[in-house]
TORDRENZA-492406 format. One line per 10 residues: number of its first residue (from 1); their letters; for each residue x, y, z of C-alpha. Coordinates in steps of 0.02 Angstrom, whole numbers. Each point is the difference from the previous one (the first is absolute). Layout:
! residues N
NUM) a) X Y Z  ...
//
This chain:
! residues 415
1) mdgerdqraf) 2877 1045 2252  -68 62 166  160 -51 88  103 96 -126  -110 153 21  23 -3 189  189 17 -25  -7 158 -106  -70 174 19  -186 27 -15
11) rrrvfyipgy) -13 87 -169  -134 128 -32  -38 104 -155  -70 170 49  -92 115 -121  -24 173 73  -135 110 -79  21 182 53  -138 125 20  -20 156 -108
21) dpfhprryre) 185 45 5  101 89 -135  169 -39 78  131 -123 -57  -18 -177 71  171 10 82  -89 101 135  -78 -161 64  164 -95 0  84 136 103
31) lyrkegaeqa) -148 8 119  9 -189 24  188 7 28  -12 136 133  -156 -57 92  43 -185 -15  166 26 87  -88 93 141  -137 -131 19  128 -141 3
41) rlsgyelrll) 99 92 135  -156 28 104  -69 -176 -19  163 -96 16  15 -87 -168  119 16 -146  -42 86 -164  108 48 -147  -34 61 -177  80 -85 -148
51) praggpahgw) 10 53 -182  -128 -80 -113  110 -93 -125  -87 -19 -167  -164 68 67  -100 154 -45  81 171 12  -120 51 138  31 -143 119  103 -61 147
61) vaetviegqt) 21 -153 110  -21 4 189  68 -143 104  -48 -30 182  51 -119 137  -140 -12 127  8 -124 144  131 -100 -94  -101 -12 -162  50 88 -160
71) gqgafevmvw) -122 89 -114  19 95 -162  -112 124 -87  35 41 -183  -87 167 -29  -65 79 -159  -88 168 -7  -146 -6 -121  30 166 -86  -141 115 -51
81) sdivkgsmsa) 83 165 49  10 49 -184  -190 -5 -8  -7 105 158  120 128 -71  -103 11 -159  -158 33 99  88 138 97  53 97 -155  -160 104 -8
91) giaatygqll) 28 187 2  -75 124 122  -165 27 -90  -19 -187 -34  31 -40 184  -140 117 54  -109 -85 -129  46 -166 82  -51 74 168  -175 37 -62
101) rtawayigsg) -22 -168 -86  67 -98 149  -109 91 125  -152 -34 -107  47 -184 -22  -2 -28 187  -139 120 51  -117 -30 -146  12 -190 15  -34 2 187
111) alsrlmrlrk) 168 -84 32  66 140 111  -142 -7 126  13 -191 9  188 7 25  -25 121 146  -97 -138 89  155 -109 1  149 108 46  10 189 0
121) gpviaalypv) 191 2 -10  21 -54 -181  -149 105 -53  80 153 80  161 -48 -90  -100 -1 -163  -79 170 37  166 77 50  70 26 -176  -166 74 -58
131) lalllqlava) -1 127 142  187 35 -17  -10 32 -187  -153 111 22  92 98 133  151 19 -114  -116 59 -138  -77 129 116  174 64 47  49 7 -182
141) vgvglgvwrl) -157 98 -45  32 118 145  178 32 -59  -62 26 -177  -130 126 57  132 91 102  111 17 -154  -149 61 -102  -42 134 128  180 60 6
151) amiipggagh) 4 11 -189  -156 108 -1  101 147 69  89 11 -168  -73 152 -89  -94 -22 -162  -83 -155 -66  159 -105 9  -26 -39 184  -152 -108 -30
161) lvgilggaaa) 87 -110 -129  159 -12 103  -105 -43 152  -91 -142 -88  157 -75 -76  106 26 155  -133 -64 118  -27 -158 -104  187 -31 -9  20 26 188
171) awgvlhlcrr) -144 -119 39  70 -131 -117  173 22 77  -68 -33 175  -82 -161 -57  158 -51 -93  103 24 159  -126 -99 103  6 -143 -123  190 3 -14
181) hdnrlmawyl) 26 -3 189  -133 -129 41  124 -122 76  -50 52 176  -187 32 -16  -31 -143 -123  -164 79 -54  30 -8 -188  68 -177 15  -154 -60 94
191) mhdyaftarl) -115 88 -121  78 -97 -143  -15 -160 103  -186 15 31  -31 65 -176  85 -155 -71  -120 -111 97  -155 103 -40  40 33 -183  -102 -148 -60
201) hgadppelta) -111 -8 156  90 -152 69  36 -94 -162  183 -41 -34  84 114 -128  56 -97 -155  185 31 34  -16 -72 175  -101 -149 -62  141 -42 -122
211) rmaeftarlr) 131 15 138  -102 -111 116  -2 -134 -134  190 7 -1  1 -18 190  -112 -152 -13  118 -80 -126  149 29 117  -92 -85 142  -49 -147 -109
221) qalaedwdev) 183 -22 -48  56 4 182  -128 -132 49  81 -119 -125  171 23 82  81 -81 152  -56 111 144  -74 -45 168  -119 149 -6  -51 136 -121
231) lvvghssgah) -58 154 95  -87 153 -74  9 158 106  -117 143 -46  23 166 90  -132 138 -3  -69 9 -179  108 -151 -40  -121 -104 105  -146 12 -121
241) igvsvladll) 119 -28 -147  59 -158 86  -180 -58 24  -36 7 -186  168 -74 -50  -23 -149 115  -182 -23 -50  53 -11 -183  138 -121 47  -115 -117 96
251) raglperrpa) -139 4 -129  122 -61 -132  46 -148 113  159 -40 97  124 -140 -31  -31 -156 104  176 3 73  37 176 55  66 104 144  -114 64 137
261) lgfltlgqvv) -85 162 -52  -16 147 119  -77 173 -14  41 140 122  -95 165 -13  68 147 99  -85 167 34  -133 -40 -130  -115 133 -74  -111 -123 -96
271) pmvsflprad) -166 88 42  61 160 -88  -15 -102 -160  -130 -134 37  -130 129 56  0 83 -171  -139 -51 -122  108 -75 -138  115 -103 111  -92 -158 -55
281) rlradlawls) 158 -96 -38  81 37 168  -157 -49 96  -10 -164 -97  184 -33 35  -22 35 186  -146 -121 12  92 -136 -99  165 14 93  -82 -2 171
291) trpeltwidv) -56 -182 -24  157 -77 -74  90 -136 98  152 11 -114  70 151 92  20 79 171  -54 183 5  50 109 148  -58 181 9  100 112 119
301) tapgdgcafa) -52 177 44  6 111 154  -122 130 70  149 117 18  19 5 -189  -117 138 -53  26 -37 -185  -64 -180 6  -169 -79 32  60 -75 162
311) lcdpvavsgv) -73 -169 49  -133 12 -137  -22 -170 -80  13 55 -184  -115 -138 -61  -136 20 130  -10 190 3  -8 1 -191  -162 -99 14  59 -151 -99
321) apqgkcwplv) 39 -128 135  -59 -169 -71  -46 -161 88  157 -96 41  104 157 27  160 -40 95  116 146 -43  75 116 43  60 -24 177  -9 179 66
331) vsaaftrtlk) 142 40 120  41 161 91  178 67 2  -54 100 155  129 138 -11  -37 62 175  54 -170 69  133 -53 -124  96 165 4  81 73 155
341) petwarlkrr) -93 151 72  139 117 -52  2 -73 -177  -188 16 -14  7 179 64  129 42 -133  -95 -81 -143  -185 23 38  -13 167 -93  105 -59 -146
351) yfrlhfqylc) -145 -76 -95  90 -50 -158  143 -79 98  -124 -101 103  -78 -65 -160  168 -86 -33  26 -62 178  -54 -175 -52  165 -13 -96  102 65 146
361) afdalpgqaw) 67 -60 167  -111 -16 154  92 37 161  -124 -30 143  -5 -190 1  175 -66 -37  21 -179 55  -185 -20 39  -130 -100 -95  -62 115 -138
371) dydycritag) -61 -68 -165  26 153 -110  182 29 -45  21 47 -183  176 -70 -17  -43 -163 90  -154 -21 -110  89 36 -164  169 -82 33  -31 -118 147
381) pstrarhfag) -2 -191 -4  -188 -37 -4  -153 22 -111  -139 125 35  -120 -142 39  117 -67 133  51 172 67  -181 53 30  -70 -172 42  -130 17 137
391) rppsasrier) 11 191 -1  -174 72 34  -53 154 -98  2 169 85  -149 14 116  -29 181 -53  -7 -35 -186  -141 78 -102  -103 -120 -106  -165 89 -28
401) avnrhtgvah) -46 24 -183  -4 186 -34  25 13 -187  -143 64 -107  72 -72 -161  15 -190 9  -8 -50 -183  134 -119 -61  73 -38 -171  -109 -142 -66
411) aaaet) 139 -98 -86  103 -1 158  -147 -40 112  -50 -151 -103  175 -75 -7
//
């Protein structure tokens, strides 16, 4: 069997869990196609995308030839964009209500002050939509007052009524325009993102819990199939979803004969959830997963990514690191070293683009030894355990326990 396997491509099943993203999954296929071609050109290996015959609608196959060995990655996007879209459907008044509730969830629980002790970048990113929406509200009120004052020149008592109605309509119109043209500022989008997390103070919404159970079932099915490795990739908010999905999978038990199991978290924002008071399940899942020998968990972030908790060990900083903890291996993508100076200069102010750099090509180290290459990891001819064997964790990682809320779900903790 081993001899036969050596003669064929290394076959990997990849499950990609996006962050809080309302866009169609084809976005990730096109990103992989474009950036994969560029990374292959830079690094001197072959990569091509193939159609996924008989697979899920939101999937593709990437085939590589690296140093004479062939690897394949069969990708599937774990879709929850419909849940995201539903959570973004709140109107103007409801969104400002979310703003107040979300601010109180983080400030009142003490989570915000604790998060500031880790990394200021993602906390500033969380405060940005609050400040932007308040500024937009102030502008809208100013416009409304201006309309009201103009209407007051109308003789008789009609001016007051016209002013009130016209001013309210003008203010509402300003906010409507801000919301409609949010594709550049992203303030309304981010407000919905943080509100979704804070809605239940860190507990998973029922609709997401049900979807995560479906993800777990898909992984269990893949582990019963003929793959060399099953790899779960969680980006941004998808990282903490992946933690709970894999924890549920492992608690239920794995088949004796199975592929290698890998977990890759990219640009994680786990503390934004785990620091909230009702995130008991996530904290229990973090503690459980960090001790499991059945998988290899690599966590990749970069200090240049202002939206992620860069180099923060998500288990340790959440205050739930148990005895026997062996995961995750915290690795820095080090954008200032892995991107050319001119590339870094072009991207360093594009904060949302940098948050996706983990899925893109790195141009500073082609042909040199560098252990983070998204395409090589997801479609190359080796497991995560072999790829990162002997790799020390980042020396500048943060492991101090900062979280005030360290309770865990009892059923999970006792498993």
